[in-house]
Residue frames as a rotation matrix with the C-alpha (Angstrom) as fourth column:
MET 1
0.823 0.326 0.465 49.70
-0.067 -0.757 0.650 -42.38
0.564 -0.566 -0.601 -44.38
LYS 2
-0.229 -0.963 -0.140 52.61
0.298 0.067 -0.952 -41.28
0.927 -0.260 0.272 -42.50
LEU 3
0.797 0.463 -0.388 52.41
0.468 -0.066 0.881 -41.23
0.383 -0.884 -0.269 -38.76
THR 4
-0.175 -0.860 0.480 54.45
0.100 -0.500 -0.860 -38.58
0.979 -0.103 0.174 -37.01
LEU 5
0.283 0.161 -0.945 55.11
0.934 0.176 0.310 -38.33
0.217 -0.971 -0.101 -33.37
SER 6
0.778 -0.028 0.627 55.19
-0.072 -0.996 0.046 -35.00
0.624 -0.081 -0.778 -31.69
LYS 7
-0.214 -0.921 -0.325 58.38
0.446 0.204 -0.872 -34.23
0.869 -0.331 0.367 -30.01
PRO 8
0.293 0.314 -0.903 58.30
0.955 -0.049 0.293 -33.47
0.048 -0.948 -0.314 -26.33
THR 9
0.696 -0.006 0.718 58.27
0.098 -0.990 -0.103 -29.83
0.712 0.142 -0.688 -25.35
PRO 10
-0.437 -0.899 -0.041 61.13
0.231 -0.068 -0.971 -28.47
0.869 -0.433 0.237 -23.39
ARG 11
-0.262 0.299 -0.918 60.60
0.951 0.242 -0.193 -28.15
0.165 -0.923 -0.348 -19.66
HIS 12
-0.792 -0.065 -0.607 60.63
0.290 -0.915 -0.280 -24.36
-0.537 -0.397 0.744 -19.53
ALA 13
-0.826 0.558 -0.080 57.95
-0.330 -0.365 0.871 -24.16
0.457 0.745 0.486 -22.29
ARG 14
-0.209 0.767 -0.607 55.57
0.557 0.603 0.570 -26.37
0.803 -0.219 -0.554 -20.22
GLN 15
-0.441 0.006 -0.897 55.99
0.861 -0.279 -0.425 -24.16
-0.252 -0.960 0.118 -17.15
ARG 16
-0.931 0.085 -0.355 54.98
-0.145 -0.979 0.146 -21.09
-0.335 0.187 0.923 -19.12
ALA 17
-0.726 0.679 -0.108 51.85
0.074 0.234 0.969 -22.76
0.684 0.696 -0.220 -20.50
GLY 18
-0.033 0.738 -0.674 49.91
0.897 0.320 0.305 -22.81
0.441 -0.595 -0.672 -17.11
TRP 19
0.561 0.308 0.769 48.72
-0.031 -0.920 0.391 -20.03
0.828 -0.243 -0.506 -14.84
THR 20
-0.654 -0.745 -0.131 50.83
0.185 0.011 -0.983 -18.87
0.734 -0.667 0.131 -12.01
PHE 21
-0.320 0.500 -0.805 49.42
0.947 0.173 -0.269 -18.47
0.004 -0.849 -0.529 -8.52
MET 22
-0.689 0.007 -0.724 49.43
0.186 -0.965 -0.187 -14.68
-0.700 -0.264 0.664 -8.84
GLU 23
-0.889 0.388 -0.241 47.52
-0.363 -0.280 0.889 -14.76
0.278 0.878 0.390 -12.14
MET 24
-0.443 0.736 -0.511 44.93
0.580 0.670 0.463 -17.07
0.684 -0.091 -0.724 -10.59
MET 25
-0.398 0.258 -0.880 44.45
0.826 -0.317 -0.467 -14.74
-0.400 -0.913 -0.087 -7.59
VAL 26
-0.846 0.076 -0.528 43.97
-0.224 -0.949 0.222 -11.68
-0.484 0.307 0.819 -9.83
ALA 27
-0.754 0.593 -0.282 41.43
-0.167 0.242 0.956 -13.55
0.635 0.768 -0.083 -11.98
MET 28
-0.335 0.639 -0.692 39.51
0.851 0.521 0.069 -14.68
0.405 -0.566 -0.718 -8.90
ALA 29
-0.583 0.082 -0.808 39.47
0.491 -0.757 -0.432 -11.14
-0.647 -0.649 0.401 -7.45
CYS 30
-0.891 0.257 -0.374 38.14
-0.445 -0.658 0.607 -9.69
-0.090 0.707 0.701 -10.72
GLY 31
-0.589 0.689 -0.423 35.50
0.169 0.616 0.769 -12.43
0.790 0.381 -0.479 -10.95
SER 32
-0.407 0.406 -0.818 34.42
0.913 0.157 -0.376 -11.83
-0.024 -0.900 -0.435 -7.35
ILE 33
-0.775 0.093 -0.625 34.00
0.028 -0.983 -0.182 -8.10
-0.631 -0.159 0.759 -7.99
VAL 34
-0.792 0.502 -0.346 31.85
-0.473 -0.148 0.868 -8.75
0.385 0.852 0.355 -11.06
LEU 35
-0.447 0.631 -0.634 29.75
0.532 0.758 0.379 -11.32
0.719 -0.168 -0.674 -9.17
ALA 36
-0.539 0.209 -0.816 29.28
0.749 -0.325 -0.578 -8.98
-0.386 -0.922 0.018 -6.17
ALA 37
-0.861 0.224 -0.457 28.17
-0.345 -0.917 0.200 -6.14
-0.374 0.329 0.867 -8.48
PHE 38
-0.660 0.633 -0.404 25.67
-0.198 0.372 0.907 -8.46
0.725 0.678 -0.120 -10.17
VAL 39
-0.386 0.505 -0.772 24.23
0.834 0.549 -0.058 -9.66
0.395 -0.666 -0.633 -6.84
ALA 40
-0.688 0.096 -0.720 23.96
0.418 -0.758 -0.501 -6.10
-0.594 -0.645 0.481 -5.47
THR 41
-0.852 0.378 -0.362 22.18
-0.523 -0.604 0.601 -4.93
0.009 0.702 0.712 -8.62
THR 42
-0.542 0.659 -0.522 19.79
0.157 0.689 0.708 -7.89
0.826 0.302 -0.477 -8.54
VAL 43
-0.441 0.355 -0.824 18.89
0.897 0.161 -0.411 -7.31
-0.013 -0.921 -0.390 -4.87
THR 44
-0.794 0.113 -0.597 18.32
0.026 -0.975 -0.219 -3.58
-0.608 -0.190 0.771 -5.43
ILE 45
-0.763 0.532 -0.367 16.10
-0.522 -0.173 0.835 -4.17
0.381 0.829 0.410 -8.46
SER 46
-0.489 0.582 -0.650 14.17
0.524 0.792 0.314 -6.87
0.697 -0.187 -0.692 -6.58
ASN 47
-0.549 0.255 -0.796 13.50
0.729 -0.319 -0.605 -4.56
-0.408 -0.913 -0.011 -3.60
THR 48
-0.846 0.216 -0.488 12.43
-0.347 -0.917 0.197 -1.77
-0.404 0.336 0.851 -5.93
MET 49
-0.683 0.609 -0.404 10.01
-0.242 0.333 0.911 -4.03
0.689 0.720 -0.080 -7.79
VAL 50
-0.415 0.530 -0.739 8.46
0.836 0.543 -0.079 -5.26
0.360 -0.651 -0.668 -4.52
ALA 51
-0.666 0.131 -0.734 8.10
0.389 -0.778 -0.492 -1.66
-0.636 -0.614 0.467 -3.28
VAL 52
-0.839 0.367 -0.402 6.43
-0.544 -0.591 0.596 -0.55
-0.019 0.718 0.695 -6.53
SER 53
-0.561 0.647 -0.517 4.09
0.181 0.705 0.686 -3.55
0.808 0.292 -0.512 -6.45
ASN 54
-0.459 0.364 -0.811 3.14
0.885 0.102 -0.455 -2.83
-0.082 -0.926 -0.369 -2.82
TYR 55
-0.800 0.119 -0.589 2.56
-0.025 -0.986 -0.165 0.85
-0.600 -0.117 0.791 -3.61
ASN 56
-0.778 0.523 -0.349 0.32
-0.469 -0.113 0.876 0.01
0.419 0.845 0.333 -6.57
ASP 57
-0.439 0.620 -0.650 -1.66
0.555 0.756 0.346 -2.51
0.706 -0.209 -0.676 -4.54
LEU 58
-0.540 0.207 -0.816 -2.10
0.733 -0.360 -0.577 -0.07
-0.413 -0.910 0.042 -1.62
ASN 59
-0.869 0.196 -0.455 -3.15
-0.330 -0.914 0.235 2.71
-0.370 0.354 0.859 -4.00
LYS 60
-0.670 0.640 -0.377 -5.68
-0.172 0.360 0.917 0.47
0.722 0.679 -0.131 -5.73
THR 61
-0.357 0.523 -0.774 -7.16
0.841 0.540 -0.023 -0.65
0.406 -0.659 -0.633 -2.40
SER 62
-0.657 0.062 -0.752 -7.28
0.473 -0.743 -0.474 2.90
-0.588 -0.667 0.459 -1.01
ARG 63
-0.882 0.341 -0.326 -8.96
-0.471 -0.668 0.575 4.29
-0.022 0.661 0.750 -4.11
GLY 64
-0.505 0.717 -0.480 -11.52
0.169 0.628 0.759 1.48
0.846 0.303 -0.439 -4.10
GLY 65
-0.390 0.315 -0.865 -12.22
0.920 0.162 -0.357 2.07
0.028 -0.935 -0.353 -0.40
LEU 66
-0.795 0.053 -0.604 -12.59
0.087 -0.976 -0.200 5.82
-0.600 -0.212 0.771 -0.94
ASP 67
-0.810 0.539 -0.230 -14.97
-0.364 -0.153 0.919 5.28
0.460 0.828 0.320 -3.88
ARG 68
-0.328 0.688 -0.648 -17.13
0.583 0.687 0.434 2.98
0.743 -0.235 -0.626 -1.78
PHE 69
-0.503 0.059 -0.862 -17.03
0.800 -0.345 -0.491 5.32
-0.326 -0.937 0.126 1.23
SER 70
-0.901 0.131 -0.413 -17.97
-0.211 -0.965 0.153 8.39
-0.379 0.226 0.898 -0.83
ARG 71
-0.651 0.716 -0.253 -20.82
-0.098 0.252 0.963 6.53
0.753 0.651 -0.094 -2.55
ASP 72
-0.234 0.564 -0.792 -22.28
0.861 0.498 0.100 5.53
0.451 -0.659 -0.602 0.82
VAL 73
-0.584 -0.021 -0.811 -21.92
0.576 -0.715 -0.396 9.01
-0.572 -0.699 0.430 2.33
ARG 74
-0.959 0.214 -0.185 -23.39
-0.283 -0.724 0.629 10.78
0.001 0.656 0.755 -0.71
ASN 75
-0.430 0.833 -0.347 -26.45
-0.053 0.360 0.931 8.55
0.901 0.419 -0.110 -0.64
ALA 76
-0.685 0.137 -0.716 -26.94
0.711 0.341 -0.615 8.74
0.159 -0.930 -0.331 3.13
SER 77
0.195 0.817 0.542 -29.97
0.390 -0.572 0.722 10.46
0.900 0.070 -0.430 4.56
ALA 78
0.809 0.052 0.586 -28.54
-0.468 -0.547 0.694 10.88
0.356 -0.835 -0.418 8.07
VAL 79
-0.326 -0.914 -0.239 -25.49
-0.268 0.332 -0.904 10.29
0.906 -0.231 -0.353 10.24
GLY 80
0.390 0.483 -0.784 -26.02
0.523 0.584 0.620 8.20
0.758 -0.652 -0.025 13.37
GLY 81
0.824 0.083 0.560 -25.75
-0.320 -0.748 0.581 9.82
0.467 -0.658 -0.590 16.78
SER 82
0.803 -0.540 0.252 -22.98
-0.060 0.348 0.936 7.57
-0.593 -0.766 0.247 18.05
SER 83
0.754 -0.581 0.306 -20.56
0.461 0.136 -0.877 8.30
0.468 0.802 0.371 15.21
THR 84
0.701 -0.623 -0.346 -17.01
0.149 -0.347 0.926 9.02
-0.697 -0.701 -0.150 16.40
ALA 85
0.280 -0.704 -0.653 -13.62
-0.847 -0.502 0.178 9.77
-0.453 0.503 -0.736 14.86
SER 86
-0.782 -0.624 -0.005 -13.14
-0.561 0.699 0.443 6.06
-0.272 0.349 -0.897 14.12
THR 87
-0.662 0.637 0.395 -16.75
0.623 0.761 -0.181 4.93
-0.416 0.126 -0.901 13.56
LEU 88
-0.807 0.474 -0.353 -19.33
-0.579 -0.754 0.311 6.25
-0.119 0.456 0.882 11.11
ILE 89
-0.580 0.725 0.371 -22.96
0.546 0.684 -0.484 5.16
-0.605 -0.078 -0.793 11.23
LEU 90
-0.891 0.259 -0.372 -25.09
-0.442 -0.675 0.591 6.08
-0.098 0.691 0.716 8.21
THR 91
-0.033 0.916 0.399 -28.79
0.185 0.398 -0.899 5.72
-0.982 0.044 -0.183 7.53
ASN 92
-0.768 -0.408 -0.493 -28.91
-0.436 -0.232 0.870 5.06
-0.469 0.883 0.000 3.83
SER 93
0.345 0.923 0.170 -31.50
-0.370 0.300 -0.879 4.33
-0.862 0.240 0.445 1.21
TYR 94
-0.117 -0.489 -0.864 -29.06
-0.991 -0.004 0.136 3.16
-0.070 0.872 -0.484 -1.50
ALA 95
-0.424 -0.050 -0.904 -30.01
-0.509 0.839 0.192 -0.23
0.750 0.541 -0.381 -2.94
GLY 96
0.494 0.768 -0.408 -32.33
-0.063 0.500 0.864 -1.12
0.867 -0.401 0.295 -0.05
THR 97
-0.367 -0.689 -0.625 -29.63
0.667 0.272 -0.693 -0.69
0.648 -0.671 0.360 2.58
THR 98
0.693 0.693 0.197 -30.92
0.329 -0.548 0.769 0.84
0.641 -0.468 -0.608 5.79
LEU 99
0.903 -0.417 0.101 -27.77
-0.283 -0.402 0.871 1.02
-0.322 -0.815 -0.481 7.93
ILE 100
0.597 -0.799 -0.071 -24.06
0.331 0.326 -0.886 1.22
0.731 0.505 0.459 7.07
VAL 101
0.934 -0.358 0.019 -21.28
-0.138 -0.309 0.941 1.25
-0.331 -0.881 -0.338 9.68
TYR 102
0.470 -0.882 -0.039 -17.63
0.067 0.080 -0.995 2.03
0.880 0.465 0.097 8.90
SER 103
0.951 -0.172 0.257 -15.26
-0.284 -0.150 0.947 1.30
-0.124 -0.974 -0.191 11.76
TRP 104
0.174 -0.965 -0.194 -11.54
-0.441 0.100 -0.892 1.18
0.880 0.241 -0.409 12.40
ASP 105
0.751 0.171 -0.637 -10.39
0.353 0.712 0.607 -1.38
0.558 -0.681 0.475 14.94
GLY 106
0.898 -0.413 0.150 -7.52
-0.400 -0.629 0.667 0.83
-0.181 -0.659 -0.730 16.13
SER 107
0.216 -0.875 0.433 -4.80
0.047 0.452 0.891 -1.47
-0.975 -0.172 0.139 14.85
ASN 108
-0.741 -0.624 -0.248 -4.91
-0.196 -0.152 0.969 -1.98
-0.642 0.766 -0.010 11.10
VAL 109
-0.760 0.501 0.413 -8.34
0.648 0.538 0.540 -2.90
0.048 0.678 -0.734 9.68
VAL 110
-0.686 0.674 -0.275 -11.18
-0.600 -0.737 -0.310 -0.68
-0.412 -0.048 0.910 8.47
SER 111
-0.850 0.435 0.297 -14.38
0.496 0.851 0.174 -2.66
-0.177 0.295 -0.939 8.04
ARG 112
-0.688 0.716 -0.117 -17.82
-0.707 -0.627 0.327 -1.95
0.161 0.308 0.938 6.60
ALA 113
-0.826 0.545 0.143 -21.00
0.450 0.790 -0.417 -3.59
-0.340 -0.280 -0.898 7.87
SER 114
-0.762 0.632 -0.139 -24.28
-0.610 -0.628 0.483 -3.04
0.218 0.453 0.864 6.07
THR 115
-0.699 0.646 0.307 -27.77
0.248 0.622 -0.743 -4.10
-0.670 -0.443 -0.595 7.07
ALA 116
-0.691 0.529 -0.492 -30.36
-0.712 -0.380 0.591 -4.50
0.126 0.759 0.639 4.35
ASN 117
0.165 0.891 -0.424 -33.76
-0.664 0.418 0.620 -6.11
0.730 0.179 0.660 4.88
GLY 118
0.802 0.185 0.568 -32.64
-0.592 0.371 0.716 -7.53
-0.078 -0.910 0.407 8.22
VAL 119
0.810 -0.583 0.059 -29.52
0.584 0.796 -0.158 -9.20
0.045 0.163 0.986 6.79
THR 120
0.759 -0.616 -0.210 -26.11
-0.454 -0.732 0.507 -7.88
-0.466 -0.290 -0.836 7.90
THR 121
0.765 -0.622 0.169 -23.04
0.583 0.556 -0.592 -8.31
0.274 0.551 0.788 5.73
SER 122
0.776 -0.587 -0.230 -19.55
-0.251 -0.623 0.741 -7.30
-0.578 -0.517 -0.631 6.75
ASP 123
0.716 -0.623 0.316 -16.33
0.654 0.440 -0.615 -6.98
0.244 0.647 0.722 4.79
THR 124
0.132 -0.792 -0.596 -12.88
0.646 -0.387 0.658 -5.44
-0.752 -0.472 0.460 5.06
VAL 125
0.979 0.197 0.047 -12.38
0.173 -0.694 -0.699 -2.13
-0.105 0.692 -0.714 3.26
LEU 126
0.481 -0.867 0.126 -8.73
-0.598 -0.430 -0.677 -1.46
0.641 0.250 -0.726 4.19
LYS 127
0.843 -0.374 -0.388 -5.88
0.530 0.701 0.477 -3.47
0.093 -0.608 0.788 5.70
ASN 128
-0.112 -0.988 -0.109 -2.52
0.985 -0.096 -0.143 -2.31
0.130 -0.124 0.984 7.07
CYS 129
0.392 0.370 0.842 -4.08
0.310 -0.915 0.258 0.98
0.866 0.160 -0.473 8.12
GLU 130
-0.532 -0.718 -0.449 -1.86
0.705 -0.082 -0.705 2.89
0.469 -0.691 0.550 10.57
SER 131
-0.837 0.305 -0.453 -4.17
0.111 -0.717 -0.688 5.84
-0.535 -0.627 0.566 11.14
PHE 132
-0.516 0.773 0.369 -7.81
0.645 0.068 0.761 6.56
0.563 0.631 -0.534 10.39
SER 133
-0.703 0.334 -0.628 -9.96
0.405 -0.537 -0.740 9.51
-0.584 -0.775 0.242 11.40
MET 134
-0.257 0.709 0.657 -13.22
0.808 -0.216 0.549 11.18
0.531 0.671 -0.517 10.49
ASN 135
-0.877 0.094 -0.471 -14.54
0.203 -0.816 -0.542 14.67
-0.435 -0.571 0.696 11.19
TYR 136
-0.163 0.926 0.340 -18.08
0.987 0.154 0.052 15.92
-0.005 0.344 -0.939 10.81
PHE 137
-0.937 -0.219 -0.272 -19.17
0.203 -0.975 0.086 19.34
-0.285 0.025 0.958 9.53
GLN 138
0.148 0.954 -0.262 -22.26
0.226 -0.291 -0.930 21.42
-0.963 0.079 -0.258 8.76
ARG 139
0.254 0.009 0.967 -22.98
0.949 0.188 -0.251 22.17
-0.184 0.982 0.039 5.12
ASN 140
0.879 0.162 0.449 -22.87
0.298 -0.921 -0.252 25.97
0.373 0.355 -0.857 5.31
PRO 141
-0.053 -0.984 -0.168 -19.35
0.894 0.029 -0.447 27.47
0.445 -0.174 0.879 5.52
THR 142
0.251 0.002 -0.968 -18.22
0.647 -0.744 0.166 30.53
-0.720 -0.668 -0.188 7.45
ASN 143
0.862 0.111 -0.495 -17.29
-0.185 -0.840 -0.511 33.81
-0.472 0.531 -0.703 5.73
ASN 144
0.023 -0.928 -0.373 -13.76
-0.932 -0.155 0.327 32.57
-0.361 0.340 -0.868 4.99
PHE 145
0.360 0.301 -0.883 -15.05
-0.776 0.623 -0.105 29.28
0.518 0.722 0.458 3.51
ASN 146
-0.867 -0.498 -0.014 -14.16
-0.391 0.698 -0.600 27.07
0.309 -0.515 -0.800 6.46
PHE 147
-0.006 0.896 -0.443 -16.77
-0.078 0.441 0.894 24.53
0.997 0.040 0.067 7.41
VAL 148
-0.110 0.090 0.990 -18.15
-0.950 -0.304 -0.078 24.49
0.293 -0.949 0.119 10.95
THR 149
-0.871 -0.207 -0.445 -17.64
-0.086 0.957 -0.277 21.25
0.483 -0.204 -0.851 12.88
SER 150
0.004 0.939 0.343 -20.78
-0.894 -0.150 0.422 19.68
0.448 -0.308 0.839 14.27
ALA 151
-0.962 -0.235 0.138 -21.54
-0.272 0.819 -0.505 17.02
0.005 -0.524 -0.852 16.84
VAL 152
-0.191 0.969 0.155 -25.30
-0.496 0.041 -0.868 17.17
-0.847 -0.243 0.473 16.29
PRO 153
-0.602 -0.119 0.789 -26.26
0.420 0.794 0.440 14.37
-0.679 0.596 -0.428 13.87
ALA 154
0.433 0.859 0.274 -29.12
0.728 -0.153 -0.668 16.36
-0.532 0.489 -0.691 12.30
GLN 155
0.745 -0.184 -0.641 -26.70
-0.314 -0.945 -0.095 19.14
-0.588 0.272 -0.762 11.28
ILE 156
-0.252 -0.928 0.274 -23.98
-0.141 0.315 0.938 16.94
-0.957 0.198 -0.211 9.79
LYS 157
0.856 0.502 -0.121 -23.82
-0.169 0.051 -0.984 17.21
-0.488 0.863 0.129 6.00
LEU 158
0.487 -0.777 -0.399 -20.05
-0.636 -0.002 -0.772 16.82
0.599 0.630 -0.495 5.33
VAL 159
0.918 -0.305 0.255 -17.86
0.027 0.689 0.724 13.93
-0.397 -0.658 0.640 6.39
SER 160
0.444 -0.859 -0.254 -14.09
-0.829 -0.286 -0.481 14.31
0.341 0.424 -0.839 6.19
VAL 161
0.959 -0.154 0.239 -12.06
0.048 0.916 0.398 11.11
-0.280 -0.370 0.886 6.21
SER 162
0.388 -0.901 -0.192 -8.32
-0.852 -0.271 -0.448 10.58
0.352 0.338 -0.873 6.29
TRP 163
0.904 -0.152 0.400 -6.20
-0.090 0.847 0.525 7.45
-0.418 -0.510 0.751 6.50
ARG 164
0.147 -0.908 -0.392 -2.67
-0.982 -0.085 -0.170 6.19
0.121 0.410 -0.904 6.00
CYS 165
0.933 0.111 0.342 -1.91
-0.143 0.987 0.071 2.60
-0.329 -0.115 0.937 5.10
SER 166
0.211 -0.917 -0.337 1.55
-0.974 -0.169 -0.149 1.11
0.080 0.360 -0.930 4.68
ARG 167
0.995 -0.038 -0.089 3.45
0.039 0.999 0.007 -2.13
0.089 -0.010 0.996 4.19
THR 168
0.384 -0.920 0.077 6.99
-0.545 -0.158 0.823 -3.24
-0.745 -0.358 -0.562 4.77
VAL 169
0.810 -0.313 -0.495 9.57
-0.327 0.460 -0.825 -4.53
0.486 0.831 0.271 2.33
LEU 170
0.150 -0.751 -0.643 11.98
0.433 0.635 -0.640 -6.95
0.889 -0.182 0.421 4.01
GLY 171
0.063 -0.040 -0.997 11.21
0.995 0.083 0.060 -5.46
0.080 -0.996 0.045 7.41
SER 172
-0.729 -0.294 -0.618 11.54
0.391 -0.920 -0.024 -1.76
-0.561 -0.259 0.786 6.53
LYS 173
0.220 0.957 -0.189 8.76
0.403 -0.266 -0.876 0.59
-0.888 0.116 -0.444 5.40
LEU 174
-0.676 -0.540 0.501 10.68
0.683 -0.204 0.702 2.30
-0.276 0.817 0.507 2.60
ASN 175
-0.892 0.337 -0.302 8.21
-0.398 -0.901 0.173 4.26
-0.214 0.274 0.938 0.47
THR 176
-0.730 0.639 -0.243 5.27
0.261 0.589 0.765 1.88
0.632 0.495 -0.597 0.42
GLU 177
-0.628 0.622 -0.468 2.48
0.503 -0.134 -0.854 3.90
-0.594 -0.771 -0.229 1.97
SER 178
-0.513 0.583 0.630 -0.77
0.583 -0.301 0.754 5.31
0.630 0.754 -0.186 0.70
VAL 179
-0.790 0.263 -0.554 -2.40
0.323 -0.589 -0.741 8.42
-0.521 -0.764 0.380 2.15
GLN 180
-0.465 0.724 0.510 -5.99
0.635 -0.128 0.762 9.35
0.617 0.678 -0.400 1.33
THR 181
-0.721 0.334 -0.608 -7.96
0.343 -0.590 -0.731 12.37
-0.603 -0.735 0.311 2.45
ALA 182
-0.707 0.560 0.432 -11.39
0.377 -0.220 0.900 13.45
0.599 0.799 -0.056 1.26
THR 183
-0.774 0.616 -0.148 -14.39
-0.176 -0.433 -0.884 15.49
-0.609 -0.658 0.444 2.30
VAL 184
-0.831 0.533 0.157 -17.68
0.441 0.460 0.770 14.08
0.338 0.710 -0.618 1.07
VAL 185
-0.768 0.633 0.101 -21.00
-0.631 -0.720 -0.288 15.96
-0.110 -0.285 0.952 1.00
MET 186
-0.646 0.663 0.379 -24.26
0.472 0.737 -0.483 14.16
-0.599 -0.134 -0.789 1.75
ARG 187
-0.888 0.335 0.315 -26.81
0.183 -0.372 0.910 14.78
0.422 0.866 0.269 -1.02
ASN 188
-0.027 0.980 -0.196 -29.92
0.624 0.170 0.763 14.33
0.781 -0.102 -0.616 1.10
């Protein structure tokens, strides 16, 4: 085996082999732009995914609350005399329940309390509720198919409910809100 030694490179060839300061600055600027674009895209996609998740969760909760509310109103035999725009009192014969109360606390929670056989249970129907209102109507409409409002409990046969719930994403509301409105007719 023959061993050969490499000959030293000339000085000007070694200087051309490395990066100059200007080349390094251009490479760093290009890398920074690519990194900034990646971070901006990641943050935007993350915010969008959180907003979509919040919207789906709010929609699921609102639909479940509306299903429960409409079931209770349809099966009610009478509306209580002290029902207001934020509180509904129902006399109900569904599944042994004798009294159901829906109430909004004025800040963000709609709750449902039911009394059956002397035992009262309470649970939260909606959270993050910004507005909640109920209106009460008679069953028979006017000539132009508008229902007549009623304050007399014996005449109430329709209950209209409306609410808006929302959440924030990183401190701003964006598009994460759920609005529900329904008019439910009592069967009895």
